[in-house]
Residue, then its C-alpha position, 0 to 999 in steps of 0.5 A: m491470458e495464457e491457455g491453462r493459467a488462472m488469473a493470479y490475484i494479489t494485493l498492492s501490498t504483496f506486489v509492492g513486497y515482492s518488488a522490494s524483495n531480491g535474489p532467492s528471497r523472491s521465490s520464497f516470497v511468491r511460494r508464501q503468497r501462493r499457499q495463503y492465496e490457496d488456503p486464506a487461512r494460513a495468512a497471518f494476522n495484519y496488525y497493520r489494519r489497526a493502525a490504518g483505522a486509527v490513523r483514519s478515525g483520528r483524522a476524521a475527528g481531527q483528534d489524530a493524537t488521541a486516537l493514536r494514543a489509544l491505539v498504542n496504550a491498547a498494544d501488547d508488548r510486540t506490537k506497541p513499539h510499532y504502533a508508537a513509531i507509527a503514531e510519532g511518524w503520522l503526527r510528524y507527517l501532519g505537523r500543522k497540515s489538516p487534510r480532510l477525509v474523502e470518500v475512496g473506493r476499491g479497484r482492480c489493475r490488470i497486468g497481463d494475467l496478474e490482477i492487483g487489488v488496489s484498496p487505498q486506506m484513505g483518501l485526503r483532500k489537501s489545502d489545494g484542493r486536490r484530491y488523493a487516493t492515499w496508500l499508507y506504508f507502515k512497515e518497519e524497513p524504509l520504503t524505497k523510491d522505486s517500490a513507492q513509485l511502483a505502488l503510485w504507478v498501480l494506484e494510478q491505473a485503478m484511480p477510475d474506480i478508486l476516486p475519479g479525477g483524483h491523484a496517487l499519494v503514498i506515505d511512508v508513515r514511520r519516516s514521514k515521508e510522501f511520494q508522488l509521480s512526475a510525468r517522467d516517471r510514468e514514461r519509465l514505470r509502465p514497461w518496469a511494472r510489466s516485466e516485474a508482474s511477468a517475473f511474479l507470475t513465472l515464480w507463481d507458476a513454478a511455486 
């Protein structure tokens, strides 16, 4: 850690959101995040937390459609279209699959002076027996392959704490699309993740 610099702590969602932005919008994005870090009361309500809870409870009970229907029916006019798209996408992703929930913890990934909190919304055991620490992406904008792979790389760094012996999985829920890493992907991601973290910290210090 550089002398005089405090460790910056952000969530995985924030790091992925930063990576997906570009140009001058990156600076304003980091500025907003630092303001929220310094004054947590400024943070916006995360209504995707309710969607994650409905996905998780539905899978736990084997009642996915019922849990998601309740989520949509209880939503206000602003959130209902978003929840409806999430419900449709998750049910389409499952299809005839019925992965079981497994316990998953929380961890942190440190890249230089940047510390990233890693809290996958669920752990899944697929039919092949493999266990996956699963990070769900709910936003309206499609998740790019690069952003998904960055999230996967960070998940893998925290895997000993969140799901020892497990694998990383990212799902763009609205588009029913899953992402995993190959060995070739990992080789190129480490230097890129470090460069993204360094650029984030430069903007963080200037915010």
